A tleap script that builds the chain and sets N, CA, C and O, in Angstrom:
source leaprc.protein.ff14SB
mol = sequence {
  NMET THR LYS ILE SER ALA ALA GLU PHE GLU
  ALA LYS VAL LEU ALA LYS GLU GLU VAL VAL
  ILE LYS ILE ARG ALA PRO SER GLY ALA LYS
  VAL ASP ASP TYR HIE TYR GLU ARG LYS ALA
  ALA GLY ASN GLN SER THR THR ASN TRP LEU
  GLU GLY ARG VAL ARG PRO LEU VAL ASN GLY
  TYR GLU VAL GLU VAL ILE GLY GLY ASP TYR
  ALA THR PRO HIE GLY ARG THR LYS LEU GLU
  THR LEU ARG SER SER TYR GLU CLYS
}
set mol.1.N position { 0.847 -1.060 -0.475 }
set mol.1.CA position { -0.021 -0.306 0.194 }
set mol.1.C position { 0.737 1.112 0.194 }
set mol.1.O position { 1.756 1.362 0.839 }
set mol.2.N position { 0.092 1.933 -0.598 }
set mol.2.CA position { 1.468 3.519 -0.877 }
set mol.2.C position { 0.767 4.195 0.771 }
set mol.2.O position { -0.310 4.213 1.367 }
set mol.3.N position { 2.206 4.690 0.957 }
set mol.3.CA position { 2.471 5.517 2.150 }
set mol.3.C position { 2.551 7.401 1.749 }
set mol.3.O position { 3.236 8.004 0.923 }
set mol.4.N position { 1.734 7.787 2.549 }
set mol.4.CA position { 1.411 9.288 2.433 }
set mol.4.C position { 1.810 9.721 3.836 }
set mol.4.O position { 1.678 8.990 4.817 }
set mol.5.N position { 2.449 11.307 3.880 }
set mol.5.CA position { 2.474 12.096 5.093 }
set mol.5.C position { 0.726 12.018 5.579 }
set mol.5.O position { -0.340 11.763 5.018 }
set mol.6.N position { 1.251 12.458 7.155 }
set mol.6.CA position { 0.030 13.059 7.421 }
set mol.6.C position { -0.626 13.893 7.212 }
set mol.6.O position { -1.815 14.013 7.508 }
set mol.7.N position { 0.055 14.604 6.662 }
set mol.7.CA position { -1.088 16.157 6.354 }
set mol.7.C position { -1.352 16.060 4.990 }
set mol.7.O position { -1.930 16.990 4.427 }
set mol.8.N position { -0.923 14.811 4.225 }
set mol.8.CA position { -1.837 14.800 3.083 }
set mol.8.C position { -3.345 13.277 4.019 }
set mol.8.O position { -4.542 13.045 3.852 }
set mol.9.N position { -2.721 12.955 4.517 }
set mol.9.CA position { -3.915 12.032 4.813 }
set mol.9.C position { -5.077 12.809 5.466 }
set mol.9.O position { -6.264 12.487 5.524 }
set mol.10.N position { -4.503 13.827 5.908 }
set mol.10.CA position { -5.811 14.425 6.625 }
set mol.10.C position { -6.510 15.578 5.956 }
set mol.10.O position { -7.406 16.295 6.403 }
set mol.11.N position { -5.811 15.606 4.603 }
set mol.11.CA position { -6.324 16.400 3.891 }
set mol.11.C position { -7.380 15.782 2.746 }
set mol.11.O position { -8.129 16.388 1.980 }
set mol.12.N position { -7.179 14.506 2.902 }
set mol.12.CA position { -7.632 13.613 1.861 }
set mol.12.C position { -8.823 13.080 2.787 }
set mol.12.O position { -9.944 12.977 2.289 }
set mol.13.N position { -8.694 12.884 3.562 }
set mol.13.CA position { -10.315 12.483 4.526 }
set mol.13.C position { -10.544 13.655 4.266 }
set mol.13.O position { -10.226 13.753 3.081 }
set mol.14.N position { -11.034 15.005 4.746 }
set mol.14.CA position { -11.183 16.069 4.631 }
set mol.14.C position { -12.135 16.241 3.326 }
set mol.14.O position { -13.291 16.659 3.395 }
set mol.15.N position { -11.498 15.868 2.160 }
set mol.15.CA position { -11.966 16.168 0.953 }
set mol.15.C position { -12.852 14.728 0.217 }
set mol.15.O position { -13.662 14.903 -0.693 }
set mol.16.N position { -12.623 13.720 0.626 }
set mol.16.CA position { -13.561 12.637 0.518 }
set mol.16.C position { -14.393 12.389 1.763 }
set mol.16.O position { -15.278 11.692 1.267 }
set mol.17.N position { -14.714 12.499 3.110 }
set mol.17.CA position { -15.283 12.319 3.994 }
set mol.17.C position { -16.202 13.802 4.587 }
set mol.17.O position { -17.211 13.761 5.291 }
set mol.18.N position { -15.573 14.946 4.112 }
set mol.18.CA position { -15.970 16.116 4.919 }
set mol.18.C position { -15.662 16.338 6.419 }
set mol.18.O position { -16.655 16.779 6.997 }
set mol.19.N position { -15.030 16.239 6.895 }
set mol.19.CA position { -14.976 15.412 8.347 }
set mol.19.C position { -13.064 16.115 8.439 }
set mol.19.O position { -12.130 15.735 7.733 }
set mol.20.N position { -13.026 17.169 9.520 }
set mol.20.CA position { -11.668 17.513 9.721 }
set mol.20.C position { -10.977 16.071 11.191 }
set mol.20.O position { -11.588 15.508 12.099 }
set mol.21.N position { -9.382 15.978 10.694 }
set mol.21.CA position { -8.967 15.385 11.796 }
set mol.21.C position { -7.337 15.849 11.879 }
set mol.21.O position { -6.798 16.736 11.216 }
set mol.22.N position { -6.806 15.089 12.764 }
set mol.22.CA position { -5.487 15.634 13.248 }
set mol.22.C position { -4.840 14.347 13.713 }
set mol.22.O position { -5.308 13.517 14.493 }
set mol.23.N position { -3.790 14.338 13.148 }
set mol.23.CA position { -3.198 13.253 13.342 }
set mol.23.C position { -1.892 13.733 14.186 }
set mol.23.O position { -1.287 14.767 13.904 }
set mol.24.N position { -1.623 13.092 14.973 }
set mol.24.CA position { -0.618 13.151 15.958 }
set mol.24.C position { 0.702 12.581 15.773 }
set mol.24.O position { 1.087 11.745 16.590 }
set mol.25.N position { 1.320 12.866 14.971 }
set mol.25.CA position { 2.452 12.174 14.388 }
set mol.25.C position { 4.102 13.044 14.138 }
set mol.25.O position { 4.060 14.273 14.188 }
set mol.26.N position { 5.113 12.547 13.949 }
set mol.26.CA position { 6.050 13.233 14.073 }
set mol.26.C position { 6.317 13.759 12.863 }
set mol.26.O position { 6.384 12.960 11.929 }
set mol.27.N position { 6.490 14.921 12.642 }
set mol.27.CA position { 6.982 15.336 11.592 }
set mol.27.C position { 7.477 14.427 10.247 }
set mol.27.O position { 8.322 13.579 10.533 }
set mol.28.N position { 7.069 14.482 8.815 }
set mol.28.CA position { 7.643 12.878 7.907 }
set mol.28.C position { 6.944 12.000 8.637 }
set mol.28.O position { 7.229 10.900 8.163 }
set mol.29.N position { 6.320 11.883 9.371 }
set mol.29.CA position { 5.784 10.429 9.513 }
set mol.29.C position { 4.835 9.712 8.219 }
set mol.29.O position { 4.108 10.442 7.545 }
set mol.30.N position { 4.887 8.781 8.051 }
set mol.30.CA position { 4.659 8.171 6.788 }
set mol.30.C position { 3.042 7.335 7.389 }
set mol.30.O position { 3.074 6.676 8.429 }
set mol.31.N position { 2.163 7.436 6.850 }
set mol.31.CA position { 0.774 6.219 7.026 }
set mol.31.C position { 0.399 5.650 5.673 }
set mol.31.O position { 1.055 5.996 4.690 }
set mol.32.N position { -0.608 4.803 5.554 }
set mol.32.CA position { -1.008 4.012 4.519 }
set mol.32.C position { -2.469 5.686 3.978 }
set mol.32.O position { -3.168 6.478 4.609 }
set mol.33.N position { -2.177 5.364 2.469 }
set mol.33.CA position { -2.787 6.234 1.929 }
set mol.33.C position { -4.528 5.937 2.183 }
set mol.33.O position { -5.007 4.804 2.149 }
set mol.34.N position { -5.242 7.053 2.410 }
set mol.34.CA position { -7.082 6.846 2.188 }
set mol.34.C position { -7.489 6.442 0.915 }
set mol.34.O position { -7.834 7.234 0.038 }
set mol.35.N position { -7.454 5.117 0.784 }
set mol.35.CA position { -8.083 4.647 -0.331 }
set mol.35.C position { -9.206 4.773 -0.788 }
set mol.35.O position { -9.569 4.623 -1.955 }
set mol.36.N position { -9.889 5.096 0.245 }
set mol.36.CA position { -11.859 5.014 0.115 }
set mol.36.C position { -12.137 5.588 -0.901 }
set mol.36.O position { -11.942 6.792 -0.738 }
set mol.37.N position { -12.696 5.234 -2.434 }
set mol.37.CA position { -13.371 5.602 -3.427 }
set mol.37.C position { -14.533 7.008 -2.508 }
set mol.37.O position { -14.492 8.238 -2.494 }
set mol.38.N position { -15.459 5.957 -1.855 }
set mol.38.CA position { -17.348 6.889 -1.531 }
set mol.38.C position { -17.132 7.215 -0.043 }
set mol.38.O position { -16.727 6.352 0.737 }
set mol.39.N position { -17.433 8.590 0.374 }
set mol.39.CA position { -17.464 8.842 1.789 }
set mol.39.C position { -18.856 7.999 2.327 }
set mol.39.O position { -19.979 7.864 1.841 }
set mol.40.N position { -18.160 7.465 3.672 }
set mol.40.CA position { -18.847 7.131 4.658 }
set mol.40.C position { -20.615 7.258 5.534 }
set mol.40.O position { -21.174 7.998 6.343 }
set mol.41.N position { -20.936 5.981 4.702 }
set mol.41.CA position { -22.406 6.810 5.517 }
set mol.41.C position { -22.498 7.647 6.857 }
set mol.41.O position { -21.876 7.446 7.900 }
set mol.42.N position { -23.526 8.742 6.548 }
set mol.42.CA position { -23.757 9.415 7.706 }
set mol.42.C position { -24.753 9.547 8.502 }
set mol.42.O position { -25.408 10.525 8.863 }
set mol.43.N position { -24.809 8.033 8.824 }
set mol.43.CA position { -25.594 7.456 9.342 }
set mol.43.C position { -24.831 6.625 10.921 }
set mol.43.O position { -25.229 6.268 12.030 }
set mol.44.N position { -23.657 6.633 10.204 }
set mol.44.CA position { -22.561 6.135 11.300 }
set mol.44.C position { -22.111 6.699 12.360 }
set mol.44.O position { -22.501 7.851 12.550 }
set mol.45.N position { -21.268 6.151 13.262 }
set mol.45.CA position { -21.067 6.944 14.501 }
set mol.45.C position { -19.466 7.303 14.163 }
set mol.45.O position { -18.720 6.597 13.484 }
set mol.46.N position { -19.041 8.873 14.952 }
set mol.46.CA position { -18.245 8.621 14.619 }
set mol.46.C position { -17.091 7.936 15.034 }
set mol.46.O position { -16.067 7.911 14.351 }
set mol.47.N position { -17.193 7.458 15.968 }
set mol.47.CA position { -16.427 5.509 16.811 }
set mol.47.C position { -16.570 4.827 15.605 }
set mol.47.O position { -15.431 4.692 15.158 }
set mol.48.N position { -17.537 4.232 14.704 }
set mol.48.CA position { -17.256 3.152 14.275 }
set mol.48.C position { -16.356 3.606 12.910 }
set mol.48.O position { -15.480 2.932 12.369 }
set mol.49.N position { -16.854 5.003 12.501 }
set mol.49.CA position { -16.021 5.292 11.328 }
set mol.49.C position { -14.478 5.170 11.384 }
set mol.49.O position { -13.692 4.639 10.599 }
set mol.50.N position { -14.248 5.942 12.766 }
set mol.50.CA position { -12.435 5.931 13.344 }
set mol.50.C position { -12.111 4.486 13.017 }
set mol.50.O position { -11.535 4.117 11.993 }
set mol.51.N position { -12.564 3.676 14.047 }
set mol.51.CA position { -12.527 2.505 14.024 }
set mol.51.C position { -12.571 1.432 12.726 }
set mol.51.O position { -11.787 0.494 12.580 }
set mol.52.N position { -13.284 1.665 12.140 }
set mol.52.CA position { -13.062 0.790 10.603 }
set mol.52.C position { -12.413 1.577 9.448 }
set mol.52.O position { -12.092 1.031 8.393 }
set mol.53.N position { -12.244 2.832 9.691 }
set mol.53.CA position { -11.493 3.361 8.230 }
set mol.53.C position { -10.534 4.433 8.441 }
set mol.53.O position { -10.099 5.054 7.470 }
set mol.54.N position { -10.093 4.758 9.870 }
set mol.54.CA position { -9.097 5.762 9.979 }
set mol.54.C position { -7.957 5.054 10.470 }
set mol.54.O position { -7.020 4.802 9.713 }
set mol.55.N position { -7.954 4.695 11.731 }
set mol.55.CA position { -7.181 3.513 12.699 }
set mol.55.C position { -6.778 2.876 12.343 }
set mol.55.O position { -5.606 2.708 12.683 }
set mol.56.N position { -7.474 1.817 11.198 }
set mol.56.CA position { -6.406 0.632 10.626 }
set mol.56.C position { -5.013 1.231 10.026 }
set mol.56.O position { -3.965 0.622 10.241 }
set mol.57.N position { -5.029 2.699 9.104 }
set mol.57.CA position { -4.341 3.340 8.263 }
set mol.57.C position { -2.956 3.663 8.793 }
set mol.57.O position { -1.882 3.259 8.347 }
set mol.58.N position { -3.276 4.827 10.292 }
set mol.58.CA position { -2.409 5.455 10.563 }
set mol.58.C position { -1.255 5.062 11.419 }
set mol.58.O position { -0.486 5.747 12.094 }
set mol.59.N position { -1.340 3.758 11.211 }
set mol.59.CA position { -0.097 2.849 12.144 }
set mol.59.C position { 0.365 3.388 13.725 }
set mol.59.O position { 1.477 3.668 14.174 }
set mol.60.N position { -0.738 3.398 14.230 }
set mol.60.CA position { -0.838 3.466 16.163 }
set mol.60.C position { -0.652 4.864 16.037 }
set mol.60.O position { -0.258 5.387 17.080 }
set mol.61.N position { -0.782 5.467 15.279 }
set mol.61.CA position { -1.026 7.707 16.057 }
set mol.61.C position { -2.292 7.608 16.008 }
set mol.61.O position { -3.133 6.919 15.431 }
set mol.62.N position { -2.220 8.921 17.154 }
set mol.62.CA position { -3.242 9.259 17.827 }
set mol.62.C position { -4.001 10.191 16.863 }
set mol.62.O position { -3.310 10.949 16.183 }
set mol.63.N position { -5.456 10.229 16.711 }
set mol.63.CA position { -6.294 10.796 16.311 }
set mol.63.C position { -6.795 11.763 16.584 }
set mol.63.O position { -6.383 11.975 17.724 }
set mol.64.N position { -7.636 12.793 16.235 }
set mol.64.CA position { -8.580 13.276 16.829 }
set mol.64.C position { -9.272 13.894 16.305 }
set mol.64.O position { -8.648 14.909 15.994 }
set mol.65.N position { -10.764 13.989 15.792 }
set mol.65.CA position { -11.709 14.845 15.023 }
set mol.65.C position { -11.600 16.120 15.655 }
set mol.65.O position { -11.146 16.436 16.754 }
set mol.66.N position { -12.080 16.746 14.786 }
set mol.66.CA position { -12.597 18.634 15.217 }
set mol.66.C position { -13.627 18.511 14.606 }
set mol.66.O position { -13.703 18.136 13.436 }
set mol.67.N position { -15.017 18.968 15.692 }
set mol.67.CA position { -15.963 19.404 14.879 }
set mol.67.C position { -15.936 20.620 14.564 }
set mol.67.O position { -14.876 21.244 14.515 }
set mol.68.N position { -16.972 21.093 14.328 }
set mol.68.CA position { -17.267 22.840 13.483 }
set mol.68.C position { -17.186 23.952 14.808 }
set mol.68.O position { -17.089 25.174 14.916 }
set mol.69.N position { -17.276 22.895 15.651 }
set mol.69.CA position { -17.376 24.444 16.846 }
set mol.69.C position { -15.594 24.095 17.467 }
set mol.69.O position { -15.244 25.036 18.178 }
set mol.70.N position { -14.598 23.118 17.357 }
set mol.70.CA position { -13.414 23.209 17.575 }
set mol.70.C position { -13.168 22.262 18.802 }
set mol.70.O position { -12.294 22.081 19.650 }
set mol.71.N position { -14.462 21.724 18.437 }
set mol.71.CA position { -14.546 20.872 19.903 }
set mol.71.C position { -14.422 19.208 19.415 }
set mol.71.O position { -14.767 18.842 18.292 }
set mol.72.N position { -13.806 18.171 20.584 }
set mol.72.CA position { -13.435 16.982 19.734 }
set mol.72.C position { -15.428 16.536 20.239 }
set mol.72.O position { -16.023 16.702 21.304 }
set mol.73.N position { -15.784 16.091 19.215 }
set mol.73.CA position { -17.578 15.469 19.160 }
set mol.73.C position { -17.264 14.281 19.708 }
set mol.73.O position { -16.265 13.618 19.429 }
set mol.74.N position { -18.568 13.847 20.916 }
set mol.74.CA position { -18.946 12.375 21.280 }
set mol.74.C position { -18.594 11.615 20.373 }
set mol.74.O position { -18.404 11.891 19.188 }
set mol.75.N position { -18.472 10.385 21.038 }
set mol.75.CA position { -18.735 9.160 20.034 }
set mol.75.C position { -19.450 8.746 19.492 }
set mol.75.O position { -19.136 8.090 18.499 }
set mol.76.N position { -20.279 8.847 19.719 }
set mol.76.CA position { -21.592 8.632 19.013 }
set mol.76.C position { -22.072 9.661 18.137 }
set mol.76.O position { -23.118 9.423 17.533 }
set mol.77.N position { -21.655 10.460 18.006 }
set mol.77.CA position { -22.202 11.526 17.293 }
set mol.77.C position { -22.263 10.837 16.084 }
set mol.77.O position { -21.330 10.086 15.801 }
set mol.78.N position { -23.698 11.034 14.926 }
set mol.78.CA position { -23.461 10.775 13.363 }
set mol.78.C position { -22.485 11.791 12.653 }
set mol.78.O position { -22.215 12.945 12.986 }
set mol.79.N position { -22.040 11.068 11.609 }
set mol.79.CA position { -21.266 11.703 10.644 }
set mol.79.C position { -22.139 12.654 9.910 }
set mol.79.O position { -21.492 13.366 9.141 }
set mol.80.N position { -23.401 12.873 9.920 }
set mol.80.CA position { -24.024 13.538 9.398 }
set mol.80.C position { -24.165 15.369 10.051 }
set mol.80.O position { -24.137 16.512 9.596 }
set mol.81.N position { -24.323 14.658 11.387 }
set mol.81.CA position { -24.483 15.806 12.699 }
set mol.81.C position { -22.867 16.783 12.639 }
set mol.81.O position { -22.800 18.012 12.669 }
set mol.82.N position { -21.771 15.886 12.555 }
set mol.82.CA position { -20.628 16.430 11.934 }
set mol.82.C position { -20.437 17.285 11.219 }
set mol.82.O position { -19.792 18.334 11.215 }
set mol.83.N position { -21.186 16.648 10.458 }
set mol.83.CA position { -20.376 17.254 8.571 }
set mol.83.C position { -21.463 18.632 8.564 }
set mol.83.O position { -21.159 19.635 7.918 }
set mol.84.N position { -22.618 18.563 9.271 }
set mol.84.CA position { -23.213 19.528 9.448 }
set mol.84.C position { -23.179 20.937 10.063 }
set mol.84.O position { -23.871 21.947 9.934 }
set mol.85.N position { -21.851 20.522 10.946 }
set mol.85.CA position { -21.636 21.422 12.097 }
set mol.85.C position { -20.632 22.084 11.382 }
set mol.85.O position { -20.544 23.028 12.168 }
set mol.86.N position { -19.689 22.381 10.399 }
set mol.86.CA position { -19.129 22.956 10.097 }
set mol.86.C position { -19.357 23.898 8.653 }
set mol.86.O position { -19.945 23.518 7.640 }
set mol.87.N position { -18.766 25.117 8.864 }
set mol.87.CA position { -19.297 26.366 8.252 }
set mol.87.C position { -19.082 25.942 6.711 }
set mol.87.O position { -18.043 25.344 6.431 }
set mol.88.N position { -20.108 26.254 5.606 }
set mol.88.CA position { -20.018 25.948 4.260 }
set mol.88.C position { -19.602 26.888 3.651 }
set mol.88.O position { -19.449 26.815 2.432 }
savepdb mol mol.pdb
quit
């Protein structure tokens, strides 16, 4: 699998999923590419999405989701609610 920088990974997640994440990794750290072609269903919880799509690709680095209010949303927050929290 292709390796990309943590910053590139964050940008790909934002472009595909419309969700802001931050990966706590050293400068220059490489993670697996975010290879998904379609965004996750809006009725999926933030925790399920992180565990199923994001964490397996980031080599054990800490990942934080940032909501539209600059806070970390509750894990049961649905992705559609999270996506709508950002200003368009």
